[in-house]
C-alpha positions as CSV (number, residue, x, y, z in Angstrom):
1,X,-35.2,-8.0,-59.5
2,X,-36.6,-7.3,-55.9
3,X,-34.7,-5.3,-53.3
4,X,-33.1,-7.7,-50.7
5,X,-32.0,-5.7,-47.6
6,X,-28.7,-6.9,-46.0
7,X,-29.5,-4.8,-43.0
8,X,-33.1,-4.4,-41.6
9,X,-34.6,-1.0,-42.4
10,X,-36.5,-0.7,-39.1
11,X,-33.1,-1.6,-37.4
12,X,-31.3,1.2,-39.1
13,X,-34.4,3.6,-38.3
14,X,-33.2,3.7,-34.9
15,X,-30.2,5.8,-36.0
16,X,-32.3,8.5,-37.6
17,X,-31.2,12.1,-36.9
18,X,-34.6,12.7,-35.3
19,X,-38.0,11.3,-34.7
20,X,-39.4,13.4,-37.4
21,X,-36.6,13.3,-40.0
22,X,-36.2,10.1,-41.8
23,X,-32.5,10.5,-42.7
24,X,-29.4,8.8,-41.4
25,X,-25.7,10.2,-41.1
26,X,-23.8,7.5,-43.3
27,X,-20.2,7.6,-43.9
28,X,-19.3,5.9,-47.1
29,X,-15.8,4.6,-46.6
30,X,-14.6,4.2,-50.3
31,X,-15.5,7.9,-51.0
32,X,-14.5,9.0,-47.5
33,X,-17.4,11.2,-47.1
34,X,-20.6,11.6,-44.9
35,X,-23.9,11.6,-46.8
36,X,-27.6,11.8,-45.7
37,X,-29.9,9.1,-46.8
38,X,-32.9,7.2,-45.4
39,X,-32.8,3.7,-44.1
40,X,-34.1,2.4,-47.5
41,X,-30.8,3.9,-49.1
42,X,-29.5,1.6,-52.0
43,X,-26.2,0.9,-50.1
44,X,-28.2,-1.4,-47.7
45,X,-29.7,-3.7,-50.2
46,X,-28.5,-5.8,-52.9
47,X,-30.2,-7.1,-56.1
48,X,-29.7,-10.7,-56.7
49,X,-29.0,-11.4,-53.1
50,X,-31.4,-14.1,-51.7
51,X,-33.2,-14.0,-54.9
52,X,-35.7,-16.5,-56.6
53,X,-34.2,-18.8,-59.2
54,X,-37.6,-19.1,-60.7
55,X,-39.5,-15.8,-60.8
56,X,-42.8,-17.6,-61.1
57,X,-42.5,-18.7,-57.5
58,X,-44.5,-16.9,-54.9
59,X,-42.5,-17.6,-51.8
60,X,-38.8,-18.4,-51.1
61,X,-38.1,-20.0,-47.7
62,X,-35.0,-18.2,-46.8
63,X,-36.7,-14.7,-47.3
64,X,-39.7,-15.8,-45.3
65,X,-37.3,-17.0,-42.5
66,X,-35.5,-13.6,-42.3
67,X,-38.6,-11.8,-42.4
68,X,-39.9,-13.5,-39.3
69,X,-36.6,-13.1,-37.5
70,X,-36.4,-9.4,-38.4
71,X,-39.9,-8.6,-37.3
72,X,-39.6,-10.4,-33.9
73,X,-36.0,-9.3,-33.2
74,X,-36.5,-5.8,-33.7
75,X,-39.5,-5.8,-31.4
76,X,-37.7,-7.5,-28.7
77,X,-34.8,-5.1,-29.0
78,X,-37.1,-2.2,-28.5
79,X,-38.3,-3.5,-25.1
80,X,-34.7,-3.6,-23.5
81,X,-34.9,-1.0,-20.7
82,X,-31.6,0.3,-19.8
83,X,-32.8,2.5,-16.9
84,X,-34.7,-0.3,-15.1
85,X,-32.0,-2.8,-16.2
86,X,-34.6,-5.5,-16.2
87,X,-34.0,-9.1,-17.5
88,X,-35.5,-9.9,-20.9
89,X,-39.3,-10.8,-20.1
90,X,-39.8,-14.5,-21.0
91,X,-37.9,-17.0,-23.1
92,X,-39.4,-15.6,-26.2
93,X,-37.7,-12.1,-26.1
94,X,-34.3,-13.7,-25.5
95,X,-35.0,-16.3,-28.2
96,X,-35.9,-13.6,-30.8
97,X,-32.5,-11.7,-30.2
98,X,-30.3,-14.8,-30.3
99,X,-31.9,-15.5,-33.7
100,X,-31.5,-11.8,-34.7
101,X,-27.8,-12.0,-33.8
102,X,-27.2,-15.2,-35.7
103,X,-29.0,-13.9,-38.8
104,X,-27.4,-10.5,-38.8
105,X,-23.8,-12.1,-38.6
106,X,-24.7,-14.5,-41.5
107,X,-26.6,-12.3,-43.8
108,X,-23.9,-9.7,-44.6
109,X,-21.8,-9.1,-47.7
110,X,-18.8,-9.2,-45.6
111,X,-19.8,-12.9,-44.4
112,X,-20.5,-13.9,-47.9
113,X,-17.2,-12.6,-49.2
114,X,-15.3,-14.5,-46.4
115,X,-17.4,-17.7,-47.3
116,X,-16.4,-17.3,-50.9
117,X,-12.8,-16.7,-50.1
118,X,-12.7,-19.8,-47.8
119,X,-14.3,-21.8,-50.3
120,X,-11.9,-20.7,-53.0
121,X,-8.9,-21.4,-50.7
122,X,-9.8,-24.7,-49.7
123,X,-10.7,-25.8,-53.3
124,X,-7.6,-24.4,-54.8
125,X,-5.5,-26.1,-52.1
126,X,-6.6,-29.5,-52.4
127,X,-7.1,-29.6,-56.2
128,X,-3.6,-28.2,-56.7
129,X,-2.5,-30.9,-54.3
130,X,-4.2,-33.7,-56.3
131,X,-3.4,-32.4,-59.9
132,X,0.2,-31.2,-59.8
133,X,0.6,-31.8,-63.4
134,X,-1.9,-31.7,-66.6
135,X,-1.5,-35.6,-66.8
136,X,-3.2,-36.0,-63.5
137,X,-6.3,-34.4,-64.8
138,X,-8.9,-37.0,-65.3
139,X,-12.0,-35.2,-66.5
140,X,-12.7,-36.8,-69.9
141,X,-14.1,-34.8,-73.0
142,X,-16.9,-37.1,-73.2
143,X,-18.0,-36.6,-69.8
144,X,-18.0,-32.8,-70.1
145,X,-19.9,-33.1,-73.3
146,X,-22.8,-34.9,-71.5
147,X,-23.6,-31.7,-69.5
148,X,-26.9,-30.1,-70.5
149,X,-26.4,-26.5,-70.9
150,X,-28.5,-24.1,-68.8
151,X,-27.6,-20.8,-70.4
152,X,-25.9,-19.2,-73.4
153,X,-22.5,-19.0,-71.8
154,X,-22.6,-22.8,-71.0
155,X,-23.6,-23.6,-74.6
156,X,-20.7,-21.4,-75.9
157,X,-18.3,-23.3,-73.6
158,X,-19.5,-26.7,-74.5
159,X,-19.0,-25.7,-78.2
160,X,-15.4,-24.9,-77.6
161,X,-14.7,-28.0,-75.7
162,X,-16.2,-30.1,-78.4
163,X,-13.6,-28.7,-80.7
164,X,-10.5,-29.3,-78.4
165,X,-8.3,-32.4,-77.9
166,X,-8.2,-34.2,-74.6
167,X,-4.7,-32.9,-74.0
168,X,-5.8,-29.2,-74.6
169,X,-8.8,-29.8,-72.1
170,X,-6.4,-31.2,-69.6
171,X,-3.9,-28.3,-70.2
172,X,-6.7,-25.6,-69.8
173,X,-8.2,-27.3,-66.5
174,X,-4.7,-27.4,-65.1
175,X,-3.9,-23.8,-65.9
176,X,-7.2,-22.7,-64.4
177,X,-6.7,-24.5,-61.2
178,X,-3.0,-23.2,-60.8
179,X,-3.8,-19.6,-61.8
180,X,-5.7,-16.9,-60.0
181,X,-8.0,-16.0,-63.0
182,X,-10.9,-18.3,-62.3
183,X,-13.1,-17.3,-59.4
184,X,-14.5,-20.1,-56.9
185,X,-17.4,-19.6,-54.7
186,X,-20.8,-20.4,-53.5
187,X,-23.9,-19.9,-55.7
188,X,-26.8,-17.7,-54.8
189,X,-28.7,-20.8,-53.6
190,X,-25.6,-22.0,-51.6
191,X,-25.4,-18.7,-49.7
192,X,-29.2,-18.6,-49.2
193,X,-29.2,-22.2,-47.7
194,X,-26.8,-21.0,-45.1
195,X,-29.4,-18.9,-43.8
196,X,-31.5,-21.8,-42.8
197,X,-28.8,-22.9,-40.4
198,X,-29.0,-19.8,-38.1
199,X,-31.4,-21.8,-35.7
200,X,-28.2,-23.9,-34.7
201,X,-26.2,-20.8,-33.9
202,X,-29.2,-19.1,-32.2
203,X,-29.5,-22.0,-29.7
204,X,-25.9,-21.7,-28.7
205,X,-26.2,-17.9,-28.5
206,X,-29.2,-18.3,-26.2
207,X,-27.2,-20.3,-23.8
208,X,-24.4,-17.7,-23.4
209,X,-24.1,-14.9,-20.9
210,X,-25.2,-11.5,-22.4
211,X,-23.7,-8.0,-21.3
212,X,-25.7,-5.0,-22.5
213,X,-23.1,-2.2,-22.8
214,X,-24.9,1.2,-22.2
215,X,-23.9,4.4,-23.7
216,X,-24.1,7.5,-21.3
217,X,-25.9,10.7,-22.2
218,X,-24.3,12.9,-24.8
219,X,-22.9,10.1,-27.1
220,X,-24.1,6.8,-28.9
221,X,-22.8,3.5,-30.5
222,X,-22.6,3.8,-34.3
223,X,-23.6,0.9,-36.5
224,X,-22.7,-0.4,-40.0
225,X,-23.6,-2.6,-42.9
226,X,-22.0,-5.4,-41.1
227,X,-23.1,-4.6,-37.4
228,X,-22.6,-8.0,-35.8
229,X,-19.0,-9.1,-35.9
230,X,-16.4,-10.8,-33.7
231,X,-13.0,-10.1,-32.2
232,X,-10.7,-12.9,-31.3
233,X,-7.6,-13.2,-29.1
234,X,-6.5,-16.2,-31.5
235,X,-6.8,-17.2,-35.3
236,X,-10.0,-18.9,-34.5
237,X,-12.4,-16.1,-35.1
238,X,-16.0,-16.7,-35.5
239,X,-19.4,-16.4,-34.2
240,X,-19.2,-19.3,-31.8
241,X,-15.3,-19.3,-31.5
242,X,-14.3,-19.9,-27.8
243,X,-11.8,-17.2,-27.8
244,X,-14.0,-14.7,-29.7
245,X,-16.1,-11.8,-28.5
246,X,-19.4,-10.8,-30.2
247,X,-20.3,-7.2,-30.7
248,X,-23.6,-5.9,-32.0
249,X,-25.0,-2.4,-31.5
250,X,-28.6,-3.2,-31.0
251,X,-29.6,0.6,-30.5
252,X,-27.6,3.7,-30.3
253,X,-27.8,3.4,-26.5
254,X,-27.0,-0.4,-26.4
255,X,-24.4,-2.6,-27.7
256,X,-24.5,-6.5,-27.1
257,X,-21.3,-7.9,-25.9
258,X,-21.1,-11.8,-25.6
259,X,-18.2,-14.1,-24.9
260,X,-19.2,-17.5,-26.2
261,X,-17.1,-19.4,-23.3
262,X,-19.4,-17.7,-20.6
263,X,-22.6,-19.9,-20.4
264,X,-25.3,-18.6,-18.0
265,X,-28.4,-17.8,-19.9
266,X,-28.4,-14.3,-18.0
267,X,-28.1,-10.6,-18.9
268,X,-26.2,-8.0,-17.3
269,X,-25.9,-4.2,-17.9
270,X,-22.6,-2.2,-17.8
271,X,-22.6,1.6,-18.2
272,X,-19.7,2.9,-20.1
273,X,-17.9,6.2,-20.1
274,X,-17.4,8.3,-23.4
275,X,-14.0,6.9,-24.2
276,X,-15.2,3.3,-23.9
277,X,-18.0,4.1,-26.4
278,X,-15.5,5.8,-28.9
279,X,-13.3,2.7,-28.6
280,X,-16.1,0.4,-29.4
281,X,-17.3,2.7,-32.3
282,X,-13.6,2.5,-33.8
283,X,-14.1,-1.4,-33.7
284,X,-17.5,-1.1,-35.5
285,X,-16.1,1.1,-38.1
286,X,-13.0,-1.0,-38.8
287,X,-15.3,-4.2,-39.1
288,X,-17.9,-2.5,-41.4
289,X,-18.1,-3.6,-45.1
290,X,-18.7,-0.3,-47.0
291,X,-20.4,2.2,-44.6
292,X,-21.1,3.3,-41.1
293,X,-24.0,5.1,-39.5
294,X,-24.1,7.5,-36.6
295,X,-27.0,9.4,-35.0
296,X,-24.9,12.2,-34.4
297,X,-22.9,13.6,-37.4
298,X,-20.3,15.4,-35.1
299,X,-19.4,12.2,-33.6
300,X,-19.2,10.4,-37.0
301,X,-16.8,13.2,-38.1
302,X,-14.6,13.0,-35.2
303,X,-14.5,9.1,-35.5
304,X,-13.7,9.2,-39.1
305,X,-11.3,12.1,-39.2
306,X,-8.0,10.1,-39.3
307,X,-9.6,6.8,-40.5
308,X,-7.4,5.0,-43.0
309,X,-10.2,4.4,-45.6
310,X,-7.8,3.6,-48.4
311,X,-6.4,0.5,-46.6
312,X,-9.8,-0.4,-45.3
313,X,-10.6,-4.2,-45.7
314,X,-14.2,-5.0,-46.6
315,X,-13.6,-8.6,-45.5
316,X,-10.9,-10.9,-43.9
317,X,-8.6,-12.9,-45.8
318,X,-7.9,-16.4,-45.5
319,X,-4.6,-17.8,-44.3
320,X,-3.5,-21.5,-44.6
321,X,-1.1,-23.2,-42.0
322,X,0.0,-26.7,-42.3
323,X,1.1,-28.9,-39.2
324,X,2.1,-32.3,-40.4
325,X,-0.9,-33.8,-42.4
326,X,-3.1,-31.2,-40.7
327,X,-4.2,-28.1,-42.8
328,X,-6.1,-25.2,-41.2
329,X,-7.8,-22.4,-43.0
330,X,-8.6,-19.3,-41.0
331,X,-10.0,-15.9,-41.7
332,X,-7.7,-13.2,-40.3
């Protein structure tokens, strides 16, 4: 299996301890400890992530798309000048960063977990509503056995089904739907296809007003394995939610701050004090998936000293609310 990075190595390299030492200060939440590893550390990649179904293929479109966005995005980020506070030079630079923001929000394990939770919640909710009793199950034994198995597990399952009565099949399907033992989610291909939709998000992000938050000397922004996230004042919390705010530390000295309801295609700079940087770093840490990265180990030690790592949530849970015939599923 190839290594599929969830966070670009060149992006993480900006947080190296020094220009000559290829090491990062990484806080591993589950272990509650700080380790030193390079940008290629295994915690930043997954096997079987955006992976080829057919190993004989030479190219896979989602991987090709992410590679282009990564290359052009990091190049544009490096050109942001906090001292001169210049506007991004030309449409291309702004466009590249817009794509970079949309991609990094979409590609992380945190986002994938939330997508699977949403798929599972909606599927279970409506299937349970449609199938309140085993008698309501309408999937026939003959129809199931028409399926051509793709692997050994499917062969074994079909063999078991062939030996069951229709009543037993109905009962097992009903129990699977009404219990929590069977997991439901998108396939690898389903998740990978989502990466091809980032252009729609990027176009809308391009239209918004961007605020570059600048860290003062003596401190810096941290980042994480889920660096682009949103904070909302309502239950509607997503990349383009009107009540959400996008946070994305682009470099140790810059954090991108976007409110989707402000649309002017402009960039502004705001210099923060150390306390404001600490507050944002707290948000970055709490919205990380499994780890956080800081340029300065001392800052990371202070930030994580009283962090409640035992109750850290890798991803948001799905809540279900009903209003008449309308059902809302929200991640919170």
